[in-house]
N, C-alpha and C positions, 0 to 999 in steps of 0.2 A: 504494500500500500504506500501511496505517495502523498506528500504534502508540499504544496508550492508556497514559498515565502517570497513575497515581492517587497522590495525596499526602494523607496523613492524619496528624493529631496522634495521638500514642500516649497519649491521655487518655480515660478512661472511669470511670464510677462502679463500685464494687465489685460491684454486682449484675450489671452488663453484662459485666464481666470474667468472672464465673462463667458467664454465658450463653455467652460465646465459648469458655470452657474446655470446655464440654460438646460443642463441635463437634470437638475434637481427639481423635485416636486415643490409645490408651494410651501409645505410644512418645513422642508429642508432649507429653503430660501429664507423663511422666517427665522429659523434657528440661527442661520449665518448672520442675519441682520441684528440679532440680539447681542452679538459680541460688541464690546465698546470700542475696541481698537481695530483698525483696518487690517493689521497683520494677522490678528486672530480670525477675523472674518474670512480672509483669504485662505488661511490654513484649513479652516473647516470646509470651505468650498472646494479646495483642491483635493483634500482627503476624501470627501464624499463623492466628488465627480470622478476621481480615479477609481473608487470602489465600484461605482456604477459601470464604468468602462471595463474594468476587469471582469466583473460578473457578467456583463453583457457579452463579452468574448467567450466565456465558458458556456453560456446558455444560448448563444447564437441569436441574440436579440438586441434591439437598440438599447443603449444605456438608459435612456429616459423611460423605457418601458419596464425596467426592473422594478419589482414590487417587494417591499419588506414587511415582515411581521415581527412581533416582539413577544418573548416569553414572559411569564409572570414576574420574573426578576429583571426584565428589561433587556435580556440578551437578544440581539437582532438575528433574524434568519431571512433567507430569500424565499419568496413564493415561486416554486418551480417544480417541474415533474421529476427532475433529477435531484438526488439527495445531497446537494451542494452545501457544505458547511464552511463558514468563514469567521474571521475575527480581525479586528483592526486596532492598532494602537499608534499614537504619534506623540513625539516629544522633541523639543528643540526644532530643528528644521528637517526632521525625518518622519516618514510614515511607514509602518509595516503592515502588510496584509498576509494572513495565512488562509489558504484555500485547501479544502479536502473534499473528497466525495465519500459520504457515508460515515465519517468519524468526526466527532466534535473536536474542535481546536480552540486554543486560547493563546494569544500572543501579547506580550508587553514589552515596550521599549522605553528606556529612560536615559536622558542626557546626564552623564556623570558630572556632578557639580558639587561644590562644597556644601555641607549640611551643618548648620549651626548646632543642632541638637541631635546629632546622629545617635549618640548613646541612648538618649531618652526615647527616641522613636523606635529604636531596636528593642529596648526594654519593654515598651508598650505593645508593639505589634508582633514581634517575633516570638517563636516558642522559647521557653526557658533554655532548652539545649542550644538553639540557634544563637540566642543572645550570649550565652557563655562562650560559645565557639568563636563568635565574632570578637568578643572582648579579649580573648586570648591571643589574637593575632597582633603582629607588630603594627604600630600606628599607621605606617605608610601603606599597609595592605587593606586597612579596614574600609576605606571609602569604596573601592572597587568591589570588595566582597559584599558590602552592604547592598549595593545596587544589584549585584548578581542574585543575592538572596531575594531581594524585593521583587525583581522581575520574574523570577521563577515562581514565587508564591502568587503573584498577580496573574500570571499566565494560567496557573492551575485553577484559581477560582473563576477565571473567565471561561475556561473550558467547561468547568462544572456548570456554570451558568447561574450561580447563586449570588454573584456580585458581593456587595458589602455585607450581605447577611451571613456570609461564611467567614467566621473568625480566622484571621491570619495566624493566630497562635495555636490553632487546633491541629496543625500539621507541620511537619518538618521537612526541609529540603537541604541538599548539600550546599555549601557556600565557600569552603576553603579554596585558596588558589590551586588550580590544577585538578580540583574535584570534577568528576563527570557529573553533569546535571542529573539529579535523581530525586524522586520523591522518596523520602526515608521512612516516614511513618505518618499515620493519621490517628489521632486520639491515642497515641502511644502504641498503636499496633503496627507491626511491620507491613510496609506497603509494597514489598517486592513482588507479591503475587497479584497485585491489582493491575487492571488493564490500562495503565497510564505510562507515558514516556515523556521525559523532559529533554529539551534540546537547546543548546546555546546558539543563537542566531544573531549575535551582536555584529553590526555592520562595520564597526571601527572601534579603536581604543577609547574613543570619547563617549561611547554608548554601551549600555548593558541591555541585552534583549534576550528573551526566552520564549520558547514555544512549548506548549503542552498539547499532547495528542491523546485521544481516548483509544489508544492502541499500544500494546507493549513493544511493538517494533514497527518502524516505518522508515522510508527514505525521504529525506528532506532536501528539496531543491531550492536554492536561493538565487534570486536574480536582483541585481542592484541597478538603479537608474539615477543619473545625476540631475534630472529635472522631471517635472510633471509631463512636459511635452514628450520627452523621450519615453517615459513609461507608457503614456497613452498610445503613442505610435506603435510601440512594440506589442501591446495587448490587442490592437486592432488587426494585426497581421494574421 
C-alpha cells in the first residue's frame, strides 16, 4: 500500500492566488476573508486551492467540483466513489498533503522555532515518559526533538480523527535523535501490535513533519515543489 506526501511552498504571485480562489466554494472564500492579514488569507487560499487541485487529479474531476464532508470531530473527507483519504497541515511557508486510498492518514508539519516555555509545554502535553526523555537530552538537542515528538503525536490524533478530544499525554511516541518514528504505547499498553505506522516526512532541517498511517506497513512517496504554480502544474498532468 502506498501513501503520497506532497510538499509545496505557500508562495504564488497575486494572479495565481486569484486563480486558486476561484476554485473555492463560497464557504471557503468566506473562511479566507476572515483572516486579518493578507499573508494568512493567501496561505489559506493557496493551501485549499492546491488541495482541490490535487484531489481533482486523483478523482479525475474539476477542482471546483470536489465536495467535502466532515466527521463528528471535524476531520474532513472527500465525497467520492473511491475511498480516497487525505490530510493537510501547513506551517511557516510550507504545506503538506498526505493522500491514501482506503487507509486513514494524518500529517503534521511545524516550522522549528525557539519556544519560550518548551519545558512547560512538554510537561503539560507530553506523556510523563516523553517528558522525562526529553528533559534528559542535552540542551542543544531538545528543540528539534520537541518538534519531532509534537508532530508525531499530532499526526496520530489527526489520523485517528479525534482532534483535540484525544489527550496528547494518553500515548507515547519515540523522540530521541536517530529514533525510528514509532508509536510506543497507548494508555500504557504496548502499541507494537496495533495497525499504525509513523513516518518522518520532514522536508528540510528547518521543519519537523510526521505522517501516521492506519496500516502497519506502507510505502511513502514524497514529492516537493518550490511554488504553488509548480505543484498545481504537476498535479494537472
